[in-house]
C-alpha positions as CSV (number, residue, x, y, z in Angstrom):
1,M,16.7,27.0,-17.3
2,V,17.8,24.9,-14.4
3,A,16.3,27.7,-13.1
4,T,12.4,28.5,-15.0
5,L,12.5,24.2,-14.4
6,V,13.0,24.4,-10.6
7,R,10.5,28.2,-10.6
8,L,7.9,25.6,-12.3
9,R,8.3,22.8,-10.4
10,L,7.3,25.8,-7.5
11,L,4.5,26.9,-9.1
12,V,2.6,23.9,-9.8
13,L,3.1,23.0,-6.3
14,R,1.7,26.0,-4.9
15,N,-1.5,26.0,-7.7
16,S,-1.8,22.7,-5.6
17,F,-2.5,24.2,-2.6
18,R,-4.6,26.5,-4.1
19,R,-7.0,24.8,-5.9
20,S,-7.2,21.3,-3.7
21,T,-7.3,22.6,0.0
22,S,-7.1,18.7,1.4
23,Q,-4.4,18.2,-0.1
24,L,-2.8,21.4,1.4
25,V,-3.4,20.1,4.6
26,A,-1.7,17.2,3.4
27,V,1.6,18.2,2.3
28,I,1.0,20.3,5.3
29,L,0.4,17.6,8.0
30,G,3.0,15.5,5.9
31,G,5.8,18.8,6.7
32,V,4.5,18.7,9.9
33,Y,6.1,15.2,10.3
34,A,8.7,15.4,8.3
35,L,10.5,17.9,10.1
36,I,9.4,16.4,13.7
37,A,11.2,13.7,12.1
38,L,14.3,15.7,11.2
39,V,14.9,16.9,14.6
40,V,14.4,13.8,16.0
41,V,17.3,12.4,13.4
42,L,19.6,15.8,14.2
43,G,19.4,15.2,18.0
44,G,20.2,11.8,17.6
45,L,23.6,12.7,15.0
46,V,24.4,15.6,17.7
47,L,24.6,12.7,20.5
48,L,26.5,10.7,18.3
49,G,29.0,13.5,18.5
50,F,30.1,12.1,21.9
51,A,29.8,8.4,21.6
52,P,32.8,6.1,20.4
53,V,33.7,6.0,16.6
54,E,32.8,1.9,15.5
55,L,29.3,3.2,16.7
56,V,29.0,6.5,15.0
57,R,29.7,4.4,11.6
58,T,27.5,1.8,12.8
59,V,24.4,4.5,12.5
60,V,25.7,6.3,9.8
61,V,26.2,3.6,7.4
62,I,23.1,1.7,7.7
63,G,20.7,4.3,8.4
64,G,22.5,6.4,4.6
65,S,21.8,3.5,3.2
66,A,18.8,2.6,3.9
67,A,17.7,6.0,3.0
68,V,19.6,4.8,-0.7
69,L,17.0,1.6,-0.9
70,G,14.2,3.5,0.3
71,W,14.9,6.5,-2.5
72,A,15.6,3.5,-5.3
73,V,12.4,1.7,-4.3
74,F,9.6,3.4,-3.4
75,P,9.2,5.2,-7.5
76,L,8.4,1.0,-8.4
77,L,6.2,1.2,-5.2
78,L,4.6,4.4,-6.6
79,S,4.7,4.9,-10.2
80,G,1.3,6.0,-10.3
81,I,1.6,8.9,-8.2
82,E,2.1,12.1,-10.5
83,Q,5.4,13.7,-11.2
84,T,5.6,17.7,-11.5
85,L,8.8,17.5,-13.8
86,D,7.8,14.3,-15.6
87,P,9.8,14.3,-18.3
88,A,6.5,12.8,-21.5
89,K,5.1,16.3,-20.6
90,L,8.3,17.9,-21.2
91,A,9.3,16.2,-24.3
92,V,7.2,18.9,-26.4
93,Y,9.6,21.6,-25.3
94,P,13.9,21.7,-27.0
95,I,15.2,21.3,-24.0
96,P,18.6,20.6,-23.9
97,L,18.7,16.9,-21.9
98,R,21.8,18.8,-19.3
99,P,19.8,21.2,-18.4
100,L,17.1,19.1,-17.9
101,M,18.4,17.0,-15.6
102,L,20.0,19.3,-12.9
103,G,16.9,21.1,-12.8
104,M,14.9,17.9,-12.3
105,L,17.7,16.9,-9.5
106,L,17.3,20.0,-8.1
107,S,13.3,20.4,-8.1
108,A,13.4,16.9,-6.8
109,V,15.3,18.5,-3.2
110,V,12.4,20.9,-3.3
111,G,10.4,18.5,-1.7
112,V,9.1,17.5,1.4
113,A,11.1,14.5,1.1
114,G,14.0,15.9,-1.2
115,A,14.4,18.9,1.7
116,A,14.7,16.5,4.8
117,T,17.2,14.3,2.9
118,T,19.3,16.9,1.7
119,L,19.6,17.6,5.5
120,A,19.8,15.3,7.0
121,S,22.6,13.7,5.0
122,L,24.4,17.0,5.6
123,A,23.8,16.8,9.6
124,T,25.4,13.6,9.7
125,S,29.3,15.9,9.7
126,L,27.9,17.4,13.5
127,S,28.3,13.5,14.5
128,W,32.2,14.9,13.8
129,L,32.1,17.4,15.2
130,R,35.3,17.1,17.7
131,L,36.9,16.5,14.3
132,P,37.0,19.2,12.3
133,G,38.6,17.8,9.0
134,V,36.3,14.8,9.2
135,A,33.3,17.2,9.7
136,V,34.4,18.9,6.6
137,V,34.7,15.7,4.5
138,A,31.3,15.2,6.4
139,L,29.6,17.4,4.4
140,V,31.3,17.3,0.8
141,T,29.9,13.1,0.7
142,G,26.5,14.1,2.3
143,A,26.5,16.5,-0.4
144,L,27.0,13.7,-2.5
145,G,24.8,10.8,-0.6
146,A,22.2,13.4,-1.4
147,A,22.6,13.7,-4.9
148,T,22.4,9.6,-5.1
149,C,19.7,9.4,-3.7
150,V,17.6,11.5,-5.9
151,V,19.8,10.4,-8.8
152,V,18.5,6.7,-8.0
153,S,15.6,7.7,-7.5
154,R,15.4,9.3,-11.3
155,A,17.4,6.5,-12.8
156,I,15.2,4.3,-11.6
157,T,11.6,5.5,-12.4
158,S,13.7,6.4,-15.9
159,V,14.1,2.9,-16.8
160,S,11.0,1.5,-15.6
161,S,8.9,4.2,-17.5
162,G,8.8,1.7,-19.9
163,L,6.9,-0.8,-17.7
164,S,5.1,1.8,-15.8
165,G,3.2,2.3,-17.9
166,G,1.3,-0.4,-18.3
167,R,-1.1,-1.0,-15.9
168,R,-0.4,-4.2,-15.1
169,F,3.0,-3.3,-13.9
170,R,0.8,-0.2,-11.8
171,E,-1.1,-2.4,-10.1
172,A,1.0,-5.0,-9.1
173,S,3.7,-2.6,-7.6
174,G,1.1,-0.6,-5.8
175,L,-0.4,-3.9,-4.0
176,L,3.5,-5.0,-3.1
177,I,2.6,-1.9,-0.6
178,L,0.4,-3.4,1.6
179,I,2.1,-6.7,2.4
180,P,5.3,-5.1,4.0
181,L,2.6,-2.7,6.4
182,I,0.5,-6.5,7.0
183,L,3.3,-7.6,7.8
184,A,5.4,-4.8,9.1
185,G,5.2,-6.1,12.4
186,P,6.7,-9.7,12.4
187,I,9.0,-8.1,10.7
188,V,10.2,-5.9,12.6
189,I,10.1,-8.6,16.0
190,G,12.2,-11.0,13.6
191,I,15.1,-8.7,12.7
192,T,15.4,-7.1,16.3
193,R,15.8,-11.0,17.3
194,G,18.5,-11.6,15.1
195,L,19.9,-8.5,15.9
196,R,19.2,-9.7,19.8
197,S,21.3,-12.6,19.2
198,S,24.4,-11.4,17.8
199,S,26.5,-8.3,19.4
200,D,28.3,-7.9,16.1
201,A,25.8,-8.4,13.8
202,L,25.7,-4.3,13.0
203,P,28.8,-3.7,13.6
204,A,29.4,-6.4,11.0
205,I,26.7,-5.5,8.6
206,A,27.6,-1.6,8.4
207,D,30.6,-2.7,7.7
208,G,29.6,-4.8,4.6
209,L,27.4,-1.8,3.0
210,S,30.6,0.2,3.7
211,W,32.4,-1.9,0.1
212,S,28.9,-1.2,-1.7
213,P,26.9,1.1,-3.6
214,L,24.8,2.1,-1.1
215,G,27.3,2.7,2.2
216,A,30.4,3.5,0.2
217,V,29.7,6.8,0.7
218,W,28.6,7.2,3.8
219,A,31.8,5.2,5.4
220,V,34.0,8.0,3.7
221,P,34.5,10.1,7.3
222,S,34.5,7.3,9.8
223,Q,37.1,5.9,8.2
224,L,39.4,9.0,8.1
225,A,38.2,9.0,11.9
226,L,39.6,5.7,12.3
227,G,42.7,6.0,10.8
228,D,41.9,4.3,7.7
229,P,42.9,6.9,4.7
230,L,43.5,4.2,1.4
231,G,40.2,2.4,3.1
232,A,38.3,6.1,2.6
233,L,39.3,6.4,-0.5
234,A,38.6,3.2,-1.6
235,R,35.4,3.8,-0.4
236,F,34.7,7.5,-2.0
237,L,36.4,6.1,-5.6
238,I,33.2,4.0,-4.9
239,A,30.7,6.0,-3.6
240,V,32.2,8.9,-6.7
241,A,31.5,5.2,-9.3
242,T,28.6,5.2,-8.6
243,F,27.2,8.4,-8.6
244,V,28.7,8.2,-12.5
245,V,27.3,4.9,-13.4
246,L,23.0,6.3,-11.9
247,W,23.8,9.8,-14.0
248,L,24.4,7.9,-17.2
249,V,21.7,5.3,-16.7
250,W,19.2,8.2,-16.1
251,R,20.9,10.3,-18.9
252,W,20.0,7.1,-20.9
253,G,16.7,6.3,-20.0
254,L,15.9,9.9,-19.8
255,A,16.8,10.2,-23.7
256,R,14.7,7.2,-24.5
257,S,11.7,8.4,-23.3
258,L,12.1,12.1,-24.2
259,T,12.1,10.6,-27.5
260,T,10.7,7.1,-27.4
261,P,7.8,8.5,-24.8
262,A,5.6,4.6,-23.3
263,R,2.6,3.9,-24.5
264,A,-0.6,1.4,-23.0
265,S,-0.5,-2.0,-24.7
266,S,-3.4,-3.9,-24.6
267,R,-4.1,-8.2,-25.4
268,V,-6.0,-9.6,-27.8
269,R,-8.2,-12.4,-25.5
270,A,-7.9,-16.0,-27.8
271,Q,-10.9,-16.3,-29.6
272,G,-13.8,-18.6,-27.5
273,K,-12.0,-18.1,-23.9
274,L,-14.3,-16.0,-22.2
275,G,-13.5,-16.8,-18.6
276,W,-15.8,-16.4,-16.0
277,F,-18.5,-15.4,-18.5
278,G,-18.0,-19.3,-20.4
279,I,-18.3,-20.5,-16.8
280,L,-21.3,-19.1,-14.7
281,P,-25.3,-19.6,-16.0
282,G,-25.8,-17.3,-18.6
283,T,-28.7,-15.5,-17.0
284,Q,-28.2,-11.7,-15.8
285,S,-27.3,-12.6,-12.4
286,G,-24.8,-14.5,-13.4
287,A,-23.3,-12.6,-16.0
288,I,-23.1,-10.0,-13.8
289,A,-21.5,-12.2,-10.9
290,A,-18.0,-13.5,-13.8
291,R,-17.8,-9.5,-14.1
292,C,-17.2,-9.8,-10.7
293,L,-15.1,-11.9,-10.5
294,T,-12.9,-10.7,-12.9
295,Y,-13.0,-7.7,-11.1
296,W,-11.9,-9.6,-7.4
297,F,-9.3,-11.5,-9.0
298,R,-7.8,-8.9,-11.7
299,D,-8.9,-5.1,-10.2
300,P,-6.4,-4.2,-7.9
301,R,-8.4,-2.4,-5.3
302,Y,-10.3,-5.3,-5.3
303,L,-7.2,-7.6,-4.6
304,R,-5.9,-5.5,-2.0
305,Q,-8.8,-6.9,0.2
306,L,-8.4,-10.4,-0.7
307,L,-4.1,-10.1,0.0
308,V,-6.4,-10.0,4.4
309,I,-7.0,-14.5,3.0
310,P,-3.6,-15.2,2.8
311,L,-2.0,-12.7,5.6
312,M,-4.3,-12.4,8.5
313,P,-4.3,-16.1,9.4
314,V,-0.1,-16.2,9.4
315,L,-0.3,-13.1,10.9
316,F,-2.6,-13.9,14.5
317,W,-0.8,-17.7,14.1
318,F,3.0,-15.6,14.4
319,Y,1.7,-13.8,16.9
320,S,0.4,-16.9,19.0
321,S,3.7,-17.9,18.6
322,L,5.3,-15.6,20.6
323,N,2.3,-15.1,23.3
324,H,1.9,-19.0,23.3
325,S,-2.4,-18.4,23.1
326,S,-4.3,-20.5,21.3
327,V,-7.2,-18.0,21.6
328,L,-5.5,-15.9,18.3
329,P,-5.2,-18.4,15.7
330,L,-9.0,-18.2,16.4
331,I,-9.6,-15.2,15.3
332,G,-8.3,-15.1,11.9
333,A,-11.5,-16.5,10.5
334,P,-13.8,-13.8,12.3
335,V,-12.0,-11.3,11.3
336,V,-11.5,-11.8,7.4
337,A,-14.7,-12.7,7.0
338,F,-15.6,-9.0,8.3
339,S,-13.0,-7.8,6.4
340,L,-14.5,-8.7,3.5
341,G,-18.2,-8.7,4.0
342,I,-18.0,-4.8,4.7
343,G,-15.2,-4.8,1.7
344,M,-18.4,-4.3,-0.6
345,I,-19.7,-1.0,0.9
346,A,-17.5,0.9,-2.4
347,D,-19.4,-1.7,-4.7
348,V,-21.1,0.4,-7.2
349,S,-18.7,3.4,-6.5
350,Y,-15.8,1.0,-8.3
351,D,-17.9,0.6,-10.7
352,S,-17.1,4.0,-11.5
353,T,-18.9,4.9,-15.0
354,A,-19.2,1.5,-16.4
355,F,-23.3,1.3,-14.7
356,A,-24.0,3.2,-17.3
357,L,-24.1,-0.3,-18.4
358,H,-26.2,-1.3,-15.8
359,V,-28.8,1.9,-16.9
360,A,-29.0,1.3,-20.5
361,K,-30.1,-2.5,-19.9
362,A,-32.7,-2.2,-17.1
363,V,-30.8,-4.5,-15.2
364,P,-33.2,-5.5,-12.3
365,G,-31.4,-4.3,-9.4
366,R,-32.1,-7.9,-7.6
367,A,-30.2,-9.5,-10.6
368,D,-27.6,-7.4,-10.2
369,R,-27.3,-7.8,-6.2
370,W,-27.7,-11.1,-6.5
371,G,-24.8,-11.4,-9.2
372,R,-23.1,-9.4,-6.5
373,A,-23.0,-11.6,-3.6
374,A,-22.8,-14.5,-5.2
375,A,-19.1,-13.5,-6.5
376,L,-18.0,-12.4,-3.2
377,L,-19.9,-15.5,-1.5
378,S,-18.2,-17.9,-4.4
379,F,-14.8,-18.2,-3.1
380,A,-15.4,-16.4,1.0
381,V,-17.9,-18.8,1.8
382,P,-14.5,-22.0,1.2
383,A,-11.4,-19.5,2.2
384,I,-13.0,-18.4,5.8
385,V,-13.7,-22.3,6.7
386,L,-10.1,-23.4,5.7
387,I,-9.3,-20.5,8.2
388,A,-11.1,-21.5,10.7
389,L,-9.9,-25.4,10.3
390,F,-6.3,-23.4,10.1
391,G,-6.8,-22.1,13.3
392,A,-9.0,-24.5,14.9
393,A,-5.8,-27.1,14.0
394,V,-3.1,-24.9,15.5
395,G,-5.0,-23.2,18.3
396,D,-6.1,-27.0,19.2
397,A,-9.3,-26.1,19.2
398,W,-11.4,-28.8,16.8
399,H,-14.2,-28.8,19.5
400,I,-15.2,-24.9,18.9
401,L,-15.1,-25.7,15.5
402,P,-18.2,-25.8,14.3
403,G,-19.6,-22.5,16.4
404,L,-16.2,-20.1,15.1
405,I,-17.5,-21.5,11.5
406,G,-21.4,-20.5,12.1
407,L,-20.0,-17.4,14.0
408,S,-18.0,-16.5,10.7
409,L,-20.2,-17.4,7.8
410,G,-22.9,-15.6,10.0
411,I,-20.4,-11.7,9.9
412,L,-19.5,-12.3,6.2
413,L,-23.7,-13.3,4.9
414,T,-24.8,-10.3,7.6
415,G,-21.7,-7.7,5.8
416,S,-23.2,-8.5,2.8
417,A,-26.7,-8.2,3.4
418,V,-25.7,-4.1,5.0
419,C,-23.5,-3.5,1.9
420,A,-26.2,-4.7,-0.7
421,V,-28.4,-2.0,0.3
422,T,-26.0,0.7,1.1
423,S,-24.2,0.1,-2.1
424,A,-27.0,1.1,-3.6
425,R,-27.5,3.6,-2.0
426,L,-24.4,5.4,-1.3
427,V,-21.5,6.2,-3.9
428,F,-17.7,7.2,-2.4
429,P,-15.4,8.7,-4.2
430,V,-13.0,6.0,-5.0
431,P,-9.5,5.5,-6.8
432,E,-10.6,5.2,-10.4
433,P,-10.8,1.9,-12.6
434,G,-7.0,1.9,-13.6
435,D,-5.4,4.1,-11.4
436,N,-3.0,3.5,-7.5
437,P,-5.6,1.8,-5.7
438,F,-4.1,3.6,-3.1
439,R,-4.0,7.5,-3.8
440,S,-6.8,8.7,-2.3
441,R,-8.9,11.4,-3.9
442,P,-10.2,14.5,-2.2
443,G,-12.4,13.9,1.1
444,A,-12.8,10.1,0.6
445,N,-11.8,9.4,4.0
446,I,-14.1,11.6,5.1
447,S,-16.9,10.1,3.2
448,L,-16.3,7.0,4.3
449,L,-15.9,7.3,7.0
450,G,-19.8,7.4,9.0
451,P,-21.4,4.7,7.2
452,T,-18.7,2.4,7.9
453,F,-19.3,3.0,10.9
454,A,-22.7,2.8,10.2
455,A,-22.2,-0.4,8.9
456,W,-20.3,-1.7,11.5
457,G,-23.0,-0.9,14.2
458,V,-25.2,-2.5,11.7
459,I,-23.6,-5.9,11.2
460,A,-22.3,-6.0,15.5
461,A,-26.3,-5.8,15.8
462,L,-27.6,-8.7,13.7
463,C,-24.6,-11.0,14.5
464,L,-25.9,-10.8,17.9
465,P,-27.9,-13.9,17.4
466,E,-24.6,-16.7,16.2
467,I,-22.6,-13.6,19.0
468,I,-24.6,-15.1,21.5
469,L,-24.1,-18.7,21.0
470,F,-20.6,-18.9,20.2
471,V,-19.6,-16.9,23.8
472,V,-21.9,-19.6,25.7
473,G,-21.1,-21.9,24.4
474,L,-17.1,-21.1,25.1
475,V,-18.0,-20.4,28.2
476,T,-20.0,-23.5,29.6
477,G,-18.3,-25.8,27.5
478,D,-21.3,-27.9,25.8
479,A,-21.0,-28.6,22.1
480,L,-24.4,-28.1,21.9
481,W,-24.6,-24.2,22.1
482,L,-21.8,-24.4,19.5
483,W,-23.6,-26.0,17.1
484,A,-26.4,-24.0,17.7
485,A,-24.0,-21.0,16.3
486,L,-23.1,-22.8,13.4
487,V,-26.9,-23.8,12.4
488,V,-28.1,-19.5,13.5
489,G,-25.3,-18.0,11.8
490,V,-25.8,-19.4,8.1
491,A,-29.7,-19.8,8.5
492,L,-30.3,-16.3,9.7
493,G,-27.2,-15.3,7.8
494,G,-28.6,-16.5,4.9
495,V,-32.0,-15.5,5.6
496,L,-29.9,-11.8,5.6
497,V,-28.7,-11.9,2.3
498,G,-31.8,-12.9,0.7
499,V,-34.1,-9.9,2.6
500,G,-30.6,-7.3,1.8
501,V,-30.6,-8.2,-2.0
502,R,-34.3,-7.5,-2.2
503,I,-33.8,-3.8,-0.4
504,G,-30.7,-3.1,-1.8
505,G,-32.6,-4.1,-6.0
506,N,-35.8,-1.9,-4.8
507,I,-33.4,0.7,-4.3
508,L,-31.0,0.3,-7.0
509,D,-34.1,0.1,-9.4
510,A,-36.1,3.4,-7.8
511,R,-32.5,5.6,-8.0
512,A,-30.5,3.7,-10.6
513,P,-30.4,7.0,-13.1
514,E,-29.4,8.8,-9.7
515,L,-26.6,6.5,-8.5
516,L,-25.3,7.1,-12.3
517,L,-25.5,10.9,-12.5
518,Q,-23.8,10.4,-9.1
519,L,-20.9,8.2,-10.1
520,R,-20.0,10.3,-13.4
521,K,-20.0,14.1,-10.8
522,D,-17.4,11.8,-8.8
523,G,-15.8,10.9,-12.1
C-alpha cells in the first residue's frame, strides 16, 4: 500500500507535467534552483569539516532549526496550494491509517522540497568526517531531522484542516506572505545589526535551540564531538519525543479529517445591515461603487494591493533613517499612488463570471466605470494625502508639500483613467474568487506583462505636465511652480478620469457580451 501511494504521487506529478507545459517549466526551474542551493549547502557543510566544533555546532543547529520552522509555517501560509495525496480525496478508500501515513511521509520526500531537505539533512554528516563515529550518528540524526520536518508539516496541515477549509482563513494566511516579503530588507538589516552588536549572540542562540524541539536533533552530533555524551543523549531523547508527539498529533488530525471532512461555513447577515450598499446612493454607479468597496476591503486579491498603503511609507522611512536621506520619505506617496492606480488594470477580470449580472441588467458602461473609479478614489485620495504629509514631516520638506500632493494625485487619477479603458478592453487570467490570491494561473504573468508596461508608458506620458512642474519647483525653489503642480495634477487628472470613463464606458457598451465570454473561457 505504501509503495502504491508513492507510485500514485509520481504518476499524478507526471500527468500534471503532460497537461501543463507552464507547470513543467516551473517545476524544472524550481528543481534547478533547489539543486543550486543544495550544491551550495553541501559545499558549505564540507568546508565546515575544517572549522572548529563550536562553529559547526552553531551553523548546523541554527540552520536545522530554521528548516523545521519553515516546514511548520509554510503549510499555514500556503493553505490554498493543492496536495496530491489529499486526505479528503483518499477518505473514500479503505486504506489503513498506518500505511496511509507512511505513504504520505514517503511521498513528501519525492517532491523537490522534500528531496532537497532530506539530502541536506543527511549531508550534515559531511561536517564530521574527521570523526567517523560522530559522522555515523549525524547520518541517523539527519534522517530523523528530515522525517521531523515532513511530519511537522503534515501535523500542522491535518490539525489546521478545519480552519483552512474556511475561506477567511485561506485569505488571511495568503496575505501573510506579502508582509514579510515587503519588509524583508528591514528585517534582514535589523537581524544583522543585532548580531553584530554581540559576538556571542549566535552561539547563545544555538545553545538555546539545542534544547528545543526545533534544534535538539541537530545538536546531538556536536555534543558527542564536544565530549558530552549525556548532553547528546538528553537532546536525542528530546528529538525522539518531538517526533513521537508530532506523529501522534498527525495521526489524530488525519483520522479526524478522514471521518469528518472540513466543510465550508456561511454566515447570515443581520437584517438591515447592508454595509456599503446602505451608505452609498441607490444609483447604478452607487451600487457598483458599494460592491467594489466591499471587494477592496474583503477580497484578498484586492487586499494585497492595500498592504502597500501602510507598509511602503514605513519602508522608505526605514531606509532614509539608514542613509540620513530626506528624499526617500517623499517617494512614498507617488509610489503608492502609482500602485493603486495601475492595480485596476484587471478589475473586470477579478469579477469573473459575476460580471454576467452587469450584462443581464444592461448596466451602462459609464455607470460601471464611474462606480469602480469612485470606489478606488474614495479611500485612495485621503490615503495619498496622509502619506504625502508623513513624507513631508519625516523629510522636513513642508515647502514642497503642495507639489508632492499634486504629483501623487495626478498619478493616481491618471492611472485610474487609463485602467478605466484597459479593463474594459482586456481580460487577464487571474486567481478565482476565494482562491489563493498568490496562485498564478498558466500564462497569467506573460499576458499581463505587455499591457502593464504599455499602461505604465501611457501614465508616464500623461503625467508629464505635473512632473515637469514639480521638478522645476524643486530645482528653482520657487513655491509658485509647486502650487502649479498641485493645480495641474488635480485638474488634469480629473479631466483624464472623465475622458477615461467616457471612452471605457463606450467600449464596455459595445463589447460587454464578448468580455463576458472571455471571462467564462478563462474561468
